[in-house]
KEZAVEX-916581 format. One line per 8 residues: number of its first residue (from 1); for each residue x, y, z of C-alpha. Coordinates in steps of 0.25 Angstrom, whole numbers, plus 5000, padded with zeros to 4 digits. Last residue first. Layout:
KEZAVEX-916581
NUM = X Y Z  ...
end
This chain:
KEZAVEX-916581
141 = 5027 5024 5059  5037 5032 5061  5034 5043 5053  5019 5043 5057  5024 5044 5071  5035 5056 5070  5022 5064 5062  5014 5061 5075
133 = 5024 5067 5084  5028 5079 5075  5014 5082 5075  5012 5079 5088  5023 5091 5091  5018 5100 5081  5003 5100 5088  5003 5114 5089
125 = 5007 5118 5077  4994 5112 5071  4991 5098 5066  4981 5094 5057  4989 5097 5044  5001 5090 5049  4993 5077 5052  4988 5078 5037
117 = 5001 5079 5031  5009 5069 5041  4998 5059 5037  4998 5061 5022  5013 5060 5021  5012 5046 5031  5002 5040 5022  5008 5043 5009
109 = 5023 5039 5014  5016 5027 5021  5008 5023 5009  5021 5024 4999  5027 5014 5008  5018 5003 5003  5024 5005 4988  5038 5004 4995
101 = 5033 4989 4998  5035 4985 4984  5036 4969 4985  5023 4969 4992  5017 4973 4980  5018 4959 4975  5003 4957 4975  5003 4969 4964
93 = 5010 4962 4954  5022 4969 4948  5027 4977 4937  5036 4990 4935  5044 4985 4947  5041 4991 4960  5053 4995 4969  5057 4989 4981
85 = 5065 4999 4988  5069 5011 4980  5055 5013 4975  5055 5020 4961  5048 5007 4955  5036 5010 4965  5030 5021 4958  5017 5025 4965
77 = 5006 5034 4960  5002 5025 4949  4997 5013 4959  4997 5000 4953  4985 4991 4954  4977 4983 4963  4963 4982 4960  4948 4986 4967
69 = 4947 4999 4955  4943 5008 4968  4951 5001 4978  4963 5002 4971  4974 4994 4978  4989 4999 4973  5002 4993 4968  5013 5002 4968
61 = 5017 5007 4954  5030 5002 4945  5021 5002 4931  5014 4990 4935  5007 4983 4946  5001 4969 4940  4989 4966 4947  4987 4956 4959
53 = 4970 4954 4961  4966 4960 4974  4966 4957 4989  4969 4971 4997  4978 4977 5007  4979 4991 5004  4990 5000 5009  4986 5015 5010
45 = 4990 5030 5005  4995 5027 4992  4982 5034 4986  4979 5021 4977  4981 5012 4987  4994 5004 4993  4996 4989 4992  4993 4975 4998
37 = 4989 4965 4991  4985 4951 4992  4980 4944 4982  4965 4941 4974  4967 4930 4963  4958 4920 4970  4949 4930 4971  4944 4930 4959
29 = 4930 4933 4959  4931 4941 4970  4922 4942 4983  4921 4927 4988  4934 4924 4985  4939 4935 4995  4945 4926 5003  4958 4924 4996
21 = 4962 4937 4999  4967 4932 5013  4972 4945 5018  4980 4939 5029  4987 4929 5018  4990 4941 5008  4997 4948 5020  5006 4935 5024
13 = 5009 4933 5010  5013 4949 5007  5021 4948 5022  5029 4937 5015  5031 4943 5001  5036 4956 5009  5030 4970 5010  5017 4966 5016
5 = 5008 4979 5017  5007 4990 5027  4997 4999 5033  4984 4991 5027  4972 4996 5021
end
């Protein structure tokens, strides 16, 4: 899990160098084909950095890493063709996901909504001031 993903080609290259996917030669049959990815998870509540085989992402979905299948794939719960800035095309390669940073923004929206929901359920009326301060902090982050 990571808190942010690269949003430019240069950042992507630096992250790929840091992750060093070629170091997994001993574990994978075709390690030379492994490439750095930073994508959402299937629940759209985390960003994941992973070394995986690049895949074609179709139908304008955001790319995700599915841990169960150990595969990069499109997330059918997302439609990034409708994004105002940098919408996804109907087809792209998963190792080019940095070109569609609004997919990463979906995680922040979902996480913030979940945090606000769980906080509001756990704070009583006497903690209203604390709740407002905490919500302000979460929204500014």
